[in-house]
N, CA and C of each residue as an Amber inpcrd file, in Angstrom:
protein
   657
  75.4140000 158.5030000 116.4220000  74.2720000 158.0020000 115.6370000
  73.2100000 157.4780000 116.5680000  71.9880000 157.9640000 116.4050000
  70.9180000 157.5510000 117.2950000  70.1620000 156.3660000 116.7440000
  69.2270000 155.8500000 117.5700000  68.3730000 154.7600000 117.1320000
  67.1330000 154.7860000 117.9840000  66.1170000 154.0520000 117.5680000
  64.8380000 154.0930000 118.2640000  64.5110000 152.7680000 118.9080000
  64.1040000 152.8370000 120.1520000  63.6350000 151.6670000 120.8740000
  62.8360000 152.1620000 122.0460000  62.0690000 151.2760000 122.6580000
  61.2390000 151.6620000 123.7770000  61.6760000 150.9050000 125.0030000
  62.0490000 151.5710000 126.1010000  62.4390000 150.8660000 127.3170000
  61.3480000 149.9160000 127.7730000  61.7590000 148.7580000 128.2860000
  60.8030000 147.7270000 128.7040000  59.8360000 148.2650000 129.7350000
  60.2790000 149.1690000 130.6110000  59.4190000 149.6740000 131.6650000
  58.2300000 150.4430000 131.1200000  58.3340000 150.9660000 129.8920000
  57.2470000 151.7300000 129.3020000  56.3590000 150.8730000 128.4160000
  56.7000000 149.6010000 128.2810000  55.9890000 148.7470000 127.3320000
  54.5010000 148.6800000 127.6480000  54.1550000 148.4990000 128.9210000
  52.7580000 148.2940000 129.2770000  51.9130000 149.5090000 128.9660000
  52.4900000 150.7190000 129.0420000  51.7190000 151.9240000 128.8330000
  51.6170000 152.3050000 127.3820000  52.3260000 151.5890000 126.5020000
  52.3300000 151.9700000 125.1030000  51.6130000 150.9690000 124.2070000
  50.7630000 150.1350000 124.8130000  50.0760000 149.1440000 124.0050000
  49.1790000 149.7760000 122.9530000  48.7740000 151.0340000 123.1840000
  47.9340000 151.6980000 122.1920000  48.6790000 151.9450000 120.9020000
  50.0160000 151.9300000 120.9580000  50.8190000 152.1180000 119.7580000
  51.2070000 150.8020000 119.1160000  50.7160000 149.7150000 119.6850000
  51.1000000 148.3980000 119.2110000  49.9400000 147.7670000 118.4720000
  50.2370000 147.1470000 117.3270000  49.1670000 146.5850000 116.5130000
  49.1950000 145.0700000 116.5190000  49.6720000 144.4990000 117.6150000
  49.7390000 143.0480000 117.7070000  48.3690000 142.4280000 117.5010000
  47.3230000 143.1230000 117.9430000  45.9750000 142.5870000 117.8250000
  45.5280000 142.4610000 116.3840000  46.2580000 143.0720000 115.4550000
  45.8790000 143.0350000 114.0530000  46.4540000 141.8310000 113.3270000
  46.9380000 140.8530000 114.0670000  47.5800000 139.7240000 113.4210000
  46.5890000 138.7120000 112.8700000  45.2990000 139.0130000 112.9170000
  44.3160000 138.1400000 112.2900000  43.4820000 138.9590000 111.3100000
  43.3380000 138.4990000 110.0590000  42.5000000 139.2200000 109.0950000
  41.0750000 139.3320000 109.6160000  40.4040000 140.4450000 109.2900000
  39.0590000 140.6590000 109.8140000  37.9850000 140.5500000 108.7440000
  38.3530000 140.5250000 107.4900000  37.3560000 140.4110000 106.4310000
  37.8090000 139.3940000 105.4090000  36.8370000 138.8980000 104.6260000
  37.1690000 137.9260000 103.5800000  38.0800000 138.5590000 102.5350000
  37.8360000 139.8510000 102.2560000  38.6710000 140.5420000 101.2680000
  40.1260000 140.5610000 101.7180000  40.3630000 140.8760000 103.0030000
  41.7220000 140.8960000 103.5240000  42.3460000 139.5060000 103.4790000
  41.5140000 138.4800000 103.7800000  42.0220000 137.1180000 103.8090000
  42.5990000 136.7110000 102.4590000  42.0420000 137.2290000 101.3900000
  42.4840000 136.8530000 100.0550000  43.6910000 137.6480000  99.5630000
  44.0960000 138.6440000 100.3120000  45.2510000 139.4520000  99.9160000
  46.5420000 138.8520000 100.4700000  47.6510000 138.9370000  99.7180000
  48.9380000 138.5790000 100.3030000  49.2800000 139.5450000 101.4340000
  49.9800000 139.0440000 102.4220000  50.2220000 139.7930000 103.6590000
  51.6720000 140.2530000 103.7650000  51.8390000 141.5340000 104.0780000
  53.1410000 142.0780000 104.4650000  53.0920000 142.2680000 105.9700000
  53.8960000 141.5250000 106.6940000  53.9100000 141.5790000 108.1580000
  55.1460000 142.3330000 108.6340000  54.9210000 143.4220000 109.3440000
  56.0100000 144.1790000 109.9560000  56.1290000 143.7440000 111.4140000
  57.2690000 143.1540000 111.7520000  57.4700000 142.5860000 113.0840000
  58.6470000 143.2990000 113.7370000  58.3620000 144.0680000 114.7860000
  59.4490000 144.8480000 115.3690000  59.1200000 145.4110000 116.7330000
  59.8360000 146.4810000 117.0880000  59.6770000 147.1100000 118.3910000
  58.9260000 148.4340000 118.2590000  59.3020000 149.4400000 119.0630000
  58.5730000 150.7050000 119.0690000  58.6860000 151.4630000 117.7560000
  59.7370000 151.2270000 117.0000000  59.8460000 151.8420000 115.6760000
  58.6900000 151.4050000 114.7940000  58.4580000 150.1100000 114.7430000
  57.3570000 149.5720000 113.9500000  56.0110000 149.9690000 114.5490000
  55.9170000 149.9450000 115.8750000  54.6560000 150.2730000 116.5410000
  54.2730000 151.7330000 116.3610000  55.2520000 152.6010000 116.0600000
  54.9620000 154.0240000 115.9110000  54.8350000 154.7210000 117.2460000
  55.8020000 154.4980000 118.1100000  55.7790000 155.0490000 119.4690000
  55.5600000 156.5660000 119.4700000  54.6070000 157.0040000 120.2920000
  54.3450000 158.4190000 120.4570000  53.4940000 159.0480000 119.3740000
  53.0390000 158.2510000 118.4180000  52.2760000 158.7650000 117.2810000
  50.9410000 158.0390000 117.1520000  50.0680000 158.5970000 116.3560000
  48.8810000 157.8660000 115.9680000  49.3180000 156.7020000 115.0850000
  48.7120000 155.5250000 115.2400000  49.1280000 154.3740000 114.4210000
  49.1350000 154.6580000 112.9220000  48.2820000 155.5680000 112.4760000
  48.2240000 155.8840000 111.0500000  49.4690000 156.6180000 110.5640000
  50.2890000 157.1090000 111.5060000  51.5000000 157.8390000 111.1430000
  52.7450000 156.9530000 111.1150000  52.6250000 155.7160000 111.5990000
  53.7610000 154.7940000 111.5950000  54.1430000 154.4340000 110.1640000
  55.4080000 154.1040000 109.9590000  55.8820000 153.8770000 108.5860000
  55.1410000 152.7540000 107.8800000  54.6820000 151.7590000 108.6180000
  53.9400000 150.6730000 107.9720000  52.6230000 151.1870000 107.3870000
  51.9770000 152.1140000 108.0770000  50.7400000 152.6960000 107.5540000
  51.0110000 153.5750000 106.3410000  52.1430000 154.2760000 106.3650000
  52.5360000 155.0750000 105.2060000  52.7050000 154.1600000 103.9890000
  53.3360000 153.0260000 104.2030000  53.5380000 152.0660000 103.1140000
  52.2110000 151.4820000 102.6480000  51.3110000 151.2290000 103.5800000
  50.0000000 150.7110000 103.2070000  49.2730000 151.6820000 102.2800000
  49.3370000 152.9570000 102.5990000  48.6920000 153.9540000 101.7420000
  49.3670000 154.0260000 100.3740000  50.6690000 153.8620000 100.3570000
  51.3950000 153.8810000  99.0840000  50.9780000 152.6920000  98.2190000
  50.8590000 151.5360000  98.8330000  50.3940000 150.3480000  98.1100000
  49.0170000 150.5790000  97.5150000  48.1180000 151.1370000  98.3280000
  46.7580000 151.3920000  97.8600000  46.7560000 152.3830000  96.7000000
  47.5870000 153.4100000  96.7990000  47.6090000 154.4350000  95.7530000
  48.1010000 153.8780000  94.4260000  48.9260000 152.8230000  94.5030000
  49.4550000 152.1970000  93.2910000  48.5890000 151.0330000  92.8130000
  47.4960000 150.7830000  93.5300000  46.6160000 149.6880000  93.1540000
  47.2040000 148.3230000  93.4230000  48.1080000 148.2440000  94.3970000
  48.7370000 146.9670000  94.7490000  47.9610000 146.3420000  95.8990000
  47.4530000 145.1590000  95.6780000  46.5460000 144.5300000  96.6340000
  47.3220000 143.7220000  97.6710000  47.6440000 144.3650000  98.7730000
  48.3250000 143.7130000  99.8850000  47.6560000 144.1090000 101.1880000
  47.6400000 143.1730000 102.1260000  47.2140000 143.4820000 103.4850000
  48.4630000 143.7610000 104.3120000  48.4960000 144.9020000 104.9660000
  49.6320000 145.2690000 105.8140000  49.2700000 145.0160000 107.2700000
  50.1060000 144.2660000 107.9610000  49.8930000 143.9640000 109.3780000
  51.0430000 144.5450000 110.1780000  50.7260000 145.4210000 111.1190000
  51.7250000 146.0020000 112.0010000  51.7640000 145.1940000 113.2880000
  52.7930000 144.3850000 113.4620000  52.9700000 143.5780000 114.6670000
  54.1290000 144.1190000 115.4810000  54.1820000 145.4500000 115.5950000
  55.2190000 146.0780000 116.4080000  54.8290000 146.0780000 117.8750000
  55.8130000 145.8640000 118.7390000  55.5770000 145.8570000 120.1830000
  56.6910000 146.6280000 120.8690000  56.3230000 147.7290000 121.5170000
  57.3080000 148.5630000 122.1900000  58.0400000 147.7800000 123.2760000
  59.3490000 147.9770000 123.3410000  60.1710000 147.3080000 124.3350000
  60.7290000 145.9700000 123.8940000  60.3940000 145.5390000 122.6940000
  60.7990000 144.2030000 122.2310000  62.3020000 144.1080000 122.0060000
  62.8840000 143.0260000 122.4810000  64.2540000 142.6420000 122.1520000
  64.2040000 141.4780000 121.1740000  65.3560000 141.0700000 120.6590000
  65.3390000 139.9060000 119.7690000  64.9330000 138.6500000 120.5310000
  65.2720000 138.5710000 121.8230000  64.9060000 137.3850000 122.6110000
  63.3980000 137.3120000 122.8180000  62.7960000 138.4180000 123.2470000
  61.3420000 138.4060000 123.4610000  60.6040000 138.3020000 122.1330000
  61.1670000 138.8950000 121.0900000  60.5560000 138.7740000 119.7660000
  60.5660000 137.3460000 119.2790000  61.6460000 136.6540000 119.5360000
  61.7520000 135.2530000 119.1330000  60.6710000 134.4140000 119.8040000
  60.3750000 134.7280000 121.0520000  59.3180000 134.0130000 121.7700000
  57.9420000 134.3710000 121.2250000  57.6940000 135.6470000 120.9900000
  56.3890000 136.1150000 120.5170000  56.1010000 135.6780000 119.0860000
  57.1390000 135.5020000 118.2950000  56.9500000 135.1950000 116.8810000
  56.1630000 133.9130000 116.6690000  56.3660000 132.9290000 117.5120000
  55.6190000 131.6670000 117.3730000  54.1160000 131.9350000 117.4060000
  53.6970000 132.7490000 118.3530000  52.2690000 133.0850000 118.5080000
  51.7600000 133.7920000 117.2630000  52.5450000 134.7360000 116.7410000
  52.1210000 135.5150000 115.5750000  52.0040000 134.6260000 114.3430000
  53.0110000 133.8050000 114.0900000  53.0210000 132.9870000 112.8760000
  51.9200000 131.9340000 112.8800000  51.5050000 131.5020000 114.0680000
  50.4170000 130.5290000 114.1450000  49.0720000 131.1500000 113.7720000
  48.9800000 132.4710000 113.8590000  47.7090000 133.1610000 113.6450000
  47.6650000 133.9910000 112.3780000  48.8190000 134.1800000 111.7460000
  48.8630000 135.0720000 110.6010000  49.7360000 134.5180000 109.4920000
  49.1260000 134.2550000 108.3380000  49.9170000 133.8620000 107.1750000
  50.7960000 135.0350000 106.7540000  51.9340000 134.7150000 106.1510000
  52.9010000 135.7570000 105.7950000  53.4030000 135.5320000 104.3730000
  53.3730000 136.5860000 103.5720000  53.9580000 136.5540000 102.2360000
  55.2390000 137.3790000 102.1660000  55.2660000 138.4820000 102.9030000
  56.4740000 139.2970000 103.0460000  56.6420000 139.5920000 104.5280000
  57.8070000 139.2930000 105.0600000  58.0830000 139.4530000 106.4950000
  59.2070000 140.4640000 106.6620000  58.8960000 141.5800000 107.3230000
  59.8940000 142.6230000 107.5670000  60.2830000 142.5680000 109.0360000
  61.5160000 142.1830000 109.2980000  62.0090000 141.9870000 110.6620000
  62.7970000 143.2090000 111.1140000  62.2660000 143.9130000 112.1080000
  62.8850000 145.1250000 112.6370000  63.0930000 144.9600000 114.1310000
  64.1530000 144.2720000 114.5000000  64.4840000 144.0890000 115.9110000
  66.0020000 144.1480000 116.0930000  66.4070000 144.4910000 117.3000000
  67.8320000 144.5570000 117.6160000  68.2330000 145.8290000 118.3300000
  67.4710000 146.9140000 118.1220000  67.8430000 148.1880000 118.7350000
  67.8600000 148.1110000 120.2580000  66.8660000 147.4490000 120.8360000
  66.8400000 147.3290000 122.2960000  67.9740000 146.4540000 122.8120000
  68.3720000 145.4770000 122.0190000  69.5490000 144.6820000 122.3890000
  70.7670000 145.5890000 122.5090000  70.9340000 146.4600000 121.5010000
  72.0740000 147.3550000 121.5010000  72.0550000 148.3130000 122.6690000
  70.8830000 148.8520000 122.9960000  70.7650000 149.7710000 124.1160000
  71.1880000 149.1140000 125.4220000  70.8900000 147.8480000 125.5530000
  71.1830000 147.1270000 126.7910000  72.5630000 146.4660000 126.7790000
  73.2730000 146.6060000 125.6700000  74.6000000 146.0070000 125.5910000
  74.5860000 144.4990000 125.5530000  73.5100000 143.9390000 125.0450000
  73.4000000 142.4810000 124.9410000  74.4580000 141.9620000 123.9730000
  74.9850000 140.8170000 124.2460000  76.0080000 140.2010000 123.4070000
  75.5760000 140.1840000 121.9460000  76.4720000 140.5950000 121.0710000
  76.1450000 140.5930000 119.6450000  75.8930000 139.1730000 119.1450000
  76.5310000 138.2000000 119.7550000  76.2910000 136.8110000 119.3490000
  74.8790000 136.3750000 119.7200000  74.3760000 136.8710000 120.8500000
  73.0050000 136.5630000 121.2470000  72.0130000 137.1860000 120.2740000
  72.2550000 138.4270000 119.9160000  71.3820000 139.0990000 118.9570000
  71.4070000 138.3770000 117.6160000  72.5910000 138.0350000 117.1770000
  72.7510000 137.3320000 115.9050000  71.9970000 135.9930000 115.9250000
  72.1420000 135.2610000 117.0010000  71.4770000 133.9590000 117.1190000
  69.9620000 134.1160000 117.0570000  69.4210000 135.1140000 117.7640000
  67.9760000 135.3040000 117.7860000  67.4390000 135.7280000 116.4270000
  68.1490000 136.5940000 115.7380000  67.7170000 137.0030000 114.4000000
  67.6990000 135.8090000 113.4490000  68.7380000 135.0090000 113.5000000
  68.7920000 133.8080000 112.6550000  67.6430000 132.8600000 112.9720000
  67.3600000 132.6900000 114.2610000  66.2890000 131.7790000 114.6570000
  64.9400000 132.2600000 114.1580000  64.6930000 133.5670000 114.2640000
  63.4140000 134.1060000 113.7860000  63.2670000 133.9360000 112.2770000
  64.3210000 134.1890000 111.5420000  64.2680000 134.0020000 110.0880000
  64.0220000 132.5330000 109.7580000  64.6920000 131.6380000 110.4790000
  64.4870000 130.2020000 110.2660000  63.0320000 129.8050000 110.4990000
  62.4290000 130.3680000 111.5300000  61.0380000 130.0370000 111.8470000
  60.1030000 130.4510000 110.7130000  60.3140000 131.6570000 110.1920000
  59.4640000 132.1320000 109.1000000  59.6560000 131.2610000 107.8660000
  60.9000000 130.9480000 107.5580000  61.1810000 130.1370000 106.3770000
  60.6220000 128.7290000 106.5060000  60.6310000 128.2000000 107.7140000
  60.1020000 126.8500000 107.9290000  58.5810000 126.8120000 107.7750000
  57.8960000 127.8220000 108.3340000  56.4410000 127.8250000 108.2910000
  55.8930000 128.3630000 106.9710000  56.6050000 129.3310000 106.3910000
  56.1600000 129.9440000 105.1320000  57.3470000 130.0140000 104.1700000
  57.7140000 128.8810000 103.5840000  58.9380000 128.8120000 102.7730000
  58.9480000 129.7190000 101.5580000  57.7960000 130.1590000 101.0890000
  57.7490000 131.0440000  99.9250000  57.7770000 132.5290000 100.3050000
  57.7810000 132.8110000 101.5900000  57.7390000 134.2040000 102.0360000
  59.0350000 134.9300000 101.7100000  58.9060000 136.1660000 101.2800000
  60.0470000 137.0550000 101.1240000  60.3670000 137.6500000 102.4920000
  61.6490000 137.7480000 102.8200000  62.0520000 138.2460000 104.1330000
  62.9870000 139.4380000 103.9620000  62.7160000 140.4810000 104.7370000
  63.5550000 141.6770000 104.7500000  64.0410000 141.9040000 106.1790000
  65.3280000 142.0970000 106.3430000  65.9180000 142.3930000 107.6450000
  66.3070000 143.8660000 107.6900000  65.9000000 144.5520000 108.7540000
  66.1980000 145.9720000 108.9070000  67.4960000 146.1650000 109.6850000
  68.4560000 146.8340000 109.0590000  69.7200000 147.1140000 109.7270000
  69.5790000 148.2180000 110.7570000  70.3800000 148.1340000 111.8010000
  70.3210000 149.1150000 112.8840000  71.7320000 149.4160000 113.3650000
  71.8910000 150.5600000 114.0340000  73.1590000 150.9540000 114.6350000
  72.9180000 151.3310000 116.0930000  73.9990000 151.4140000 116.8570000
  73.9190000 151.8880000 118.2350000  74.7050000 153.1880000 118.3490000
  74.3820000 154.0130000 119.3570000  75.0840000 155.2840000 119.5220000
  76.5220000 155.0830000 119.9860000  77.3680000 156.0800000 119.7670000
  78.7930000 155.9520000 120.0980000  79.0710000 155.6630000 121.5630000
  78.1560000 156.0770000 122.4540000  78.4350000 155.8740000 123.8760000
  78.3910000 154.4080000 124.2900000  78.0210000 153.5240000 123.3880000
  78.0940000 152.0890000 123.6750000  79.5120000 151.5600000 123.4960000
  80.3930000 152.4200000 123.0030000  81.7830000 152.0110000 122.7940000
  82.0300000 151.6510000 121.3510000  83.1830000 152.0480000 120.8140000
  83.4350000 151.8190000 119.3820000  83.4920000 150.3530000 118.9960000
  84.0650000 149.5200000 119.8490000  84.1710000 148.0980000 119.5120000
  82.7870000 147.4500000 119.4270000  81.9670000 147.7350000 120.4410000
  80.6150000 147.1570000 120.4430000  79.8090000 147.7000000 119.2670000
  79.9150000 149.0040000 119.0160000  79.1600000 149.6130000 117.9250000
  79.5330000 148.9900000 116.5810000  80.8150000 148.7440000 116.3860000
  81.2690000 148.1480000 115.1250000  80.7520000 146.7280000 114.9700000
  80.8690000 145.9370000 116.0300000  80.4020000 144.5530000 115.9740000
  78.8900000 144.4820000 115.8060000  78.1810000 145.3940000 116.4620000
  76.7250000 145.4120000 116.3600000  76.2920000 145.7040000 114.9300000
  76.9100000 146.6720000 114.3200000  76.5240000 147.0630000 112.9690000
  76.7640000 145.9420000 111.9590000  77.7400000 145.0810000 112.2400000
  78.0540000 143.9760000 111.3350000  76.9830000 142.8910000 111.3390000
  76.2280000 142.8130000 112.4350000  75.2760000 141.7110000 112.5960000
  74.3370000 141.6080000 111.4050000  73.7370000 142.7160000 111.0310000
  72.6090000 142.7080000 110.0970000  73.0150000 142.3330000 108.6710000
  74.0610000 142.9500000 108.1010000  74.4540000 142.5110000 106.7570000
  74.9490000 141.0710000 106.7230000  75.5910000 140.6360000 107.8080000
  76.0960000 139.2660000 107.8220000  74.9620000 138.2550000 107.9240000
  73.9690000 138.5460000 108.7710000  72.8200000 137.6460000 108.8700000
  72.0620000 137.6170000 107.5450000  71.8580000 138.7870000 106.9470000
  71.1320000 138.8540000 105.6730000  71.8460000 138.0590000 104.5920000
  73.1550000 138.1810000 104.5350000  73.9070000 137.4490000 103.5190000
  73.8590000 135.9500000 103.7660000  74.0650000 135.5460000 105.0060000
  74.0730000 134.1160000 105.3200000  72.7070000 133.4680000 105.1110000
  71.6450000 134.2420000 105.3550000  70.2890000 133.7080000 105.2190000
  69.6980000 133.9560000 103.8310000  70.4260000 134.6980000 103.0170000
  69.9620000 135.0390000 101.6710000  68.6110000 135.7610000 101.7160000
  68.5430000 136.8000000 102.5630000  67.3420000 137.6250000 102.6450000
  67.7220000 139.0650000 102.3080000  66.7140000 139.8690000 102.0110000
  66.9560000 141.2690000 101.6610000  67.3310000 142.0740000 102.9060000
  68.0550000 143.1660000 102.6910000  68.5430000 143.9900000 103.8030000
  68.2360000 145.4600000 103.5650000  67.6610000 146.1070000 104.5640000
  67.6090000 147.5660000 104.6220000  68.8790000 147.9760000 105.3640000
  69.8480000 148.5980000 104.6990000  71.1590000 148.8350000 105.3400000
  71.0620000 149.5290000 106.6960000  70.2690000 150.6070000 106.7800000
  70.0480000 151.2940000 108.0530000  68.6570000 151.8860000 108.0230000
  67.7760000 151.3580000 108.8440000  66.3720000 151.7500000 108.8170000
  66.1890000 153.2480000 109.0140000  67.0120000 153.8480000 109.8640000
  66.8390000 155.2590000 110.2260000  67.7450000 156.1910000 109.4410000
  68.1580000 155.7570000 108.2720000  68.9860000 156.6100000 107.4170000
  68.2770000 157.9490000 107.1890000  69.0210000 159.0430000 107.3740000
  68.5230000 160.4130000 107.1820000  67.5110000 160.8440000 108.2370000
  67.3310000 160.0440000 109.2840000  66.4270000 160.3880000 110.3790000
  67.1690000 160.4290000 111.7160000  67.9790000 159.4190000 111.9780000
  68.7110000 159.3420000 113.2420000  69.6150000 160.5590000 113.4050000
  69.5730000 161.1340000 114.5910000  70.4390000 162.2710000 114.8880000
  69.9420000 163.6030000 114.3680000  68.7530000 163.6230000 113.7500000
  68.1790000 164.8610000 113.2310000  67.0650000 165.3170000 114.1870000
  67.3260000 166.3270000 115.0240000  66.3540000 166.7120000 116.0670000
  64.9550000 166.9940000 115.5350000  64.8570000 167.6360000 114.3780000
  63.5540000 168.0140000 113.8560000  62.7580000 166.8210000 113.3470000
  63.4150000 165.6770000 113.2000000  62.7410000 164.4800000 112.7100000
  62.4880000 163.4620000 113.8140000  62.7760000 163.8450000 115.0570000
  62.5740000 162.9480000 116.1850000  61.7660000 163.6320000 117.2780000
  61.0980000 162.8280000 118.0770000  60.3250000 163.3320000 119.2000000
  61.2580000 163.9600000 120.2370000  60.7130000 164.6570000 121.2380000
  61.5700000 165.2880000 122.2450000  62.5480000 164.3510000 122.9460000
  62.2440000 163.0470000 122.9660000  63.1850000 162.1080000 123.5860000
  64.4560000 161.9370000 122.7550000  64.4250000 162.4070000 121.5170000
  65.6210000 162.3690000 120.6800000  65.8980000 161.0420000 120.0150000
  65.0470000 160.0640000 120.2250000  65.3350000 158.7390000 119.6690000
  64.1960000 158.1410000 118.8480000  62.9740000 158.6290000 119.0420000
  61.8430000 158.0960000 118.2790000  61.4290000 159.0900000 117.1970000
  61.2790000 158.6380000 115.9510000  60.9380000 159.5440000 114.8630000
  59.5660000 160.2010000 115.0170000  59.4770000 161.4220000 114.5140000
  58.1960000 162.1020000 114.3880000  57.4360000 161.5160000 113.1950000
  56.2380000 162.0430000 112.9640000  55.4840000 161.6130000 111.7870000
  56.2670000 161.9060000 110.5130000  56.9320000 163.0510000 110.4710000
  57.7530000 163.3770000 109.3030000  58.9210000 162.4080000 109.1820000
  59.4890000 162.0380000 110.3070000  60.5650000 161.0610000 110.2920000
  60.1140000 159.7130000 109.7700000  58.8950000 159.3230000 110.1300000
  58.3690000 158.0430000 109.6510000  58.1500000 158.0420000 108.1390000
  57.8760000 159.1950000 107.5670000  57.7550000 159.2650000 106.1100000
  59.0870000 158.8910000 105.4520000  60.1860000 159.3460000 106.0470000
  61.5120000 159.0210000 105.5120000  61.8300000 157.5600000 105.7480000
  61.4930000 157.0550000 106.9390000  61.7020000 155.6320000 107.2210000
  60.9250000 154.7850000 106.2170000  59.7110000 155.1930000 105.9130000
  58.9030000 154.4570000 104.9320000  59.5990000 154.4150000 103.5790000
  60.2130000 155.5140000 103.1830000  60.9590000 155.5380000 101.9220000
  62.1310000 154.5600000 101.9670000  62.8180000 154.5030000 103.1170000
  63.9410000 153.5750000 103.2590000  63.4910000 152.1270000 103.1220000
  62.3330000 151.8310000 103.6890000  61.7850000 150.4780000 103.5970000
  61.2970000 150.1870000 102.1780000  60.5970000 151.1500000 101.5990000
  60.0030000 150.9650000 100.2710000  61.0610000 150.6470000  99.2140000
  62.2090000 151.2610000  99.3310000  63.2860000 151.0350000  98.3580000
  63.6650000 149.5600000  98.2700000  63.5960000 148.8670000  99.3850000
  63.9330000 147.4340000  99.4170000  62.6970000 146.5760000  99.2100000
  61.5660000 147.0250000  99.7240000  60.3410000 146.2400000  99.6610000
  59.7700000 146.1450000  98.2560000  59.6790000 147.2590000  97.5580000
  58.9680000 147.2890000  96.2820000  59.4720000 146.2540000  95.2710000
  60.7890000 146.0760000  95.1000000  61.2540000 145.0840000  94.1160000
  60.8390000 143.6510000  94.4460000  60.4320000 143.3960000  95.6910000
  60.0500000 142.0430000  96.0990000  58.5650000 141.7600000  95.8980000
  57.7970000 142.7990000  95.6020000  56.3590000 142.6380000  95.4860000
  55.9630000 142.0700000  94.1430000  54.8210000 141.3990000  94.1300000
  54.2710000 140.8730000  92.8840000  53.4890000 141.9930000  92.2200000
  54.0980000 142.5570000  91.1750000  53.4920000 143.6920000  90.4900000
  53.2050000 143.2920000  89.0450000  51.9770000 143.4860000  88.6360000
  51.6150000 143.1750000  87.2480000  52.3120000 144.1490000  86.3190000
  52.9980000 143.6220000  85.3110000  53.7130000 144.4970000  84.3820000
  52.7910000 144.9480000  83.2550000
């Protein structure tokens, strides 16, 4: 089973795929909209693609087509681990109000064989920070897996992190962000780990299934 992440060494060259700079609303109209903040690594940033092809942009267009008034902020940063994300999150939350927070981190931890307890601790800390600063925010945690070459024991323990954190924190869970995309060559870039634009359409569907029930929709 594959997964997507961006090696730290490539982080500096992929800033064009990162929308961290969008963490501040630019118009009064945007300021008045509730915010969906996608916080993650190269998956969220849309590595190797035009930013408009990343799954967060796909979701933004879907929201617009349904007449749902939300501002979508892509705060993906290639190469991010849960540790570096935990540090960066303070900066983001100080500058951007959040109504729905989608946390997509952990894949780089798995690639590097970082202790599952460390990953678990960082995910919990990030969720705590969002809840403390924006107690009414809805939070979604994106589940991830590691490839078999990390070893069966590590892979099993890693996969347990996300449902257990979601349950303990009482937040929503995307069981596996890359469902129906990971391991499918035609849906991934030549590196075999980052989704193509078509792959991001499927990822967007995986996110939407969990996101939509949490949105404020006029009946």
